[in-house]
Kinemage of the C-alpha trace (Angstrom):
@kinemage 1
@onewidth
@group {chain A} dominant
@subgroup {mainchain}
@vectorlist {calphas} color= white
{ca met a 1} P -16.516 3.537 3.803
{ca lys a 2} L -13.388 1.516 3.029
{ca lys a 3} L -10.184 2.526 4.802
{ca ile a 4} L -6.922 2.716 2.870
{ca leu a 5} L -3.516 2.914 4.517
{ca leu a 6} L -1.155 4.829 2.230
{ca val a 7} L 2.491 4.211 3.132
{ca glu a 8} L 4.500 6.727 1.103
{ca asp a 9} L 7.482 8.861 2.055
{ca asn a 10} L 7.271 11.315 -0.845
{ca glu a 11} L 5.037 14.176 0.287
{ca met a 12} L 3.888 15.087 -3.241
{ca asn a 13} L 2.927 11.477 -4.033
{ca arg a 14} L 1.202 11.120 -0.654
{ca asp a 15} L -0.767 14.333 -1.207
{ca met a 16} L -1.792 13.459 -4.777
{ca leu a 17} L -2.848 9.899 -3.976
{ca ser a 18} L -4.655 10.793 -0.760
{ca arg a 19} L -6.678 13.514 -2.516
{ca arg a 20} L -7.697 11.132 -5.281
{ca leu a 21} L -8.640 8.421 -2.788
{ca leu a 22} L -10.692 10.870 -0.714
{ca arg a 23} L -12.533 12.031 -3.856
{ca lys a 24} L -13.401 8.386 -4.575
{ca gly a 25} L -14.955 8.095 -1.117
{ca tyr a 26} L -12.226 6.230 0.728
{ca gln a 27} L -11.087 7.009 4.242
{ca val a 28} L -7.310 7.529 4.115
{ca val a 29} L -4.708 6.939 6.821
{ca met a 30} L -1.126 7.888 5.949
{ca ala a 31} L 2.317 6.776 7.044
{ca ala a 32} L 5.647 8.222 5.908
{ca asp a 33} L 7.829 5.173 6.614
{ca gly a 34} L 7.534 1.411 6.908
{ca gln a 35} L 7.651 1.260 10.697
{ca gln a 36} L 4.857 3.799 11.003
{ca gly a 37} L 2.944 1.824 8.363
{ca ile a 38} L 3.105 -1.332 10.491
{ca glu a 39} L 1.980 0.557 13.600
{ca leu a 40} L -0.948 2.187 11.773
{ca ala a 41} L -1.969 -1.105 10.144
{ca lys a 42} L -2.281 -2.650 13.607
{ca ala a 43} L -4.020 0.377 15.142
{ca glu a 44} L -6.371 1.258 12.255
{ca ser a 45} L -7.169 -2.133 10.634
{ca pro a 46} L -7.363 -0.748 7.092
{ca asp a 47} L -9.180 -2.620 4.328
{ca leu a 48} L -6.174 -2.280 2.007
{ca ile a 49} L -2.589 -1.004 2.122
{ca leu a 50} L -0.818 0.865 -0.673
{ca met a 51} L 2.854 0.296 0.124
{ca asp a 52} L 5.729 2.229 -1.386
{ca met a 53} L 8.753 -0.061 -1.476
{ca ser a 54} L 11.523 2.551 -1.098
{ca leu a 55} L 10.884 3.894 2.381
{ca pro a 56} L 13.003 5.269 5.216
{ca val a 57} L 13.341 3.581 8.636
{ca leu a 58} L 11.960 0.259 7.361
{ca asp a 59} L 11.572 -0.366 3.624
{ca gly a 60} L 8.360 -1.608 2.047
{ca trp a 61} L 9.746 -5.097 1.467
{ca asp a 62} L 10.481 -5.653 5.173
{ca ala a 63} L 7.349 -3.832 6.322
{ca thr a 64} L 5.213 -6.115 4.136
{ca arg a 65} L 7.000 -9.231 5.415
{ca gln a 66} L 6.258 -8.148 8.987
{ca leu a 67} L 2.621 -7.338 8.197
{ca lys a 68} L 2.092 -10.729 6.535
{ca ala a 69} L 3.829 -12.538 9.423
{ca ser a 70} L 1.530 -10.931 12.020
{ca his a 71} L -1.760 -12.576 12.958
{ca glu a 72} L -3.308 -9.082 13.332
{ca thr a 73} L -2.478 -7.864 9.832
{ca lys a 74} L -1.788 -10.847 7.556
{ca his a 75} L -5.296 -10.702 6.039
{ca ile a 76} L -4.945 -7.085 4.827
{ca pro a 77} L -4.241 -6.905 1.074
{ca val a 78} L -1.049 -5.017 0.206
{ca ile a 79} L -0.460 -3.435 -3.190
{ca ala a 80} L 3.189 -2.555 -3.775
{ca leu a 81} L 3.858 0.821 -5.396
{ca thr a 82} L 7.299 1.295 -6.851
{ca ala a 83} L 9.221 3.113 -9.538
{ca his a 84} L 11.090 -0.153 -10.157
{ca ala a 85} L 9.219 -1.672 -13.083
{ca met a 86} L 11.291 -4.761 -13.877
{ca ser a 87} L 9.569 -8.149 -13.748
{ca ser a 88} L 12.097 -9.155 -11.078
{ca asp a 89} L 10.812 -6.272 -8.926
{ca arg a 90} L 7.256 -7.594 -9.263
{ca asp a 91} L 8.467 -11.069 -8.279
{ca lys a 92} L 10.352 -9.620 -5.294
{ca ala a 93} L 7.209 -7.782 -4.132
{ca ile a 94} L 5.080 -10.918 -4.396
{ca gln a 95} L 7.729 -12.945 -2.540
{ca ala a 96} L 7.716 -10.309 0.230
{ca gly a 97} L 3.980 -10.925 0.633
{ca cys a 98} L 2.415 -8.196 -1.497
{ca asp a 99} L -0.890 -9.231 -3.021
{ca asp a 100} L -0.371 -7.112 -6.132
{ca phe a 101} L 2.092 -4.674 -7.665
{ca asp a 102} L 1.818 -1.380 -9.519
{ca thr a 103} L 4.397 1.005 -10.898
{ca lys a 104} L 5.010 4.699 -10.427
{ca pro a 105} L 4.122 7.079 -11.751
{ca val a 106} L 0.715 5.718 -10.805
{ca glu a 107} L -1.760 5.151 -13.599
{ca trp a 108} L -4.857 6.026 -11.589
{ca asn a 109} L -7.485 3.920 -13.387
{ca arg a 110} L -5.277 0.825 -13.384
{ca leu a 111} L -4.581 1.229 -9.649
{ca leu a 112} L -8.298 1.672 -8.934
{ca glu a 113} L -9.075 -1.565 -10.797
{ca lys a 114} L -6.507 -3.414 -8.704
{ca met a 115} L -7.924 -1.902 -5.515
{ca his a 116} L -11.490 -2.808 -6.474
{ca ala a 117} L -10.441 -6.450 -6.988
{ca phe a 118} L -9.554 -6.582 -3.268
{ca leu a 119} L -12.318 -4.280 -1.991
{ca lys a 120} L -15.297 -6.160 -3.358
{ca gly a 121} L -18.534 -4.373 -2.678
{ca asp a 122} L -17.100 -0.839 -2.639
């Protein structure tokens, strides 16, 4: 069972995404801010991280930079999730170290396809 770390501060988004992921057979670990996301990534070694970019404590941009700079977590794919849909936002996410980018509101099937590209064999 593949483990997904969902880093999302909005409780409704966290609830909706975690339910959908659980129904698809994923194990889900959740963080409500970027700092907690980093701590859980190190403690839980997820197979993939879904990272909101607008987070309290430590935003998704900085959290991703720290994850990609750490030997423990740099190999974990990170998909940025953001309501900012400009091409410059995608570029900013990639520059921060995200492996892919998706917009909110989440289009479930598109997000699943992106996840499957990183979780080969699931």
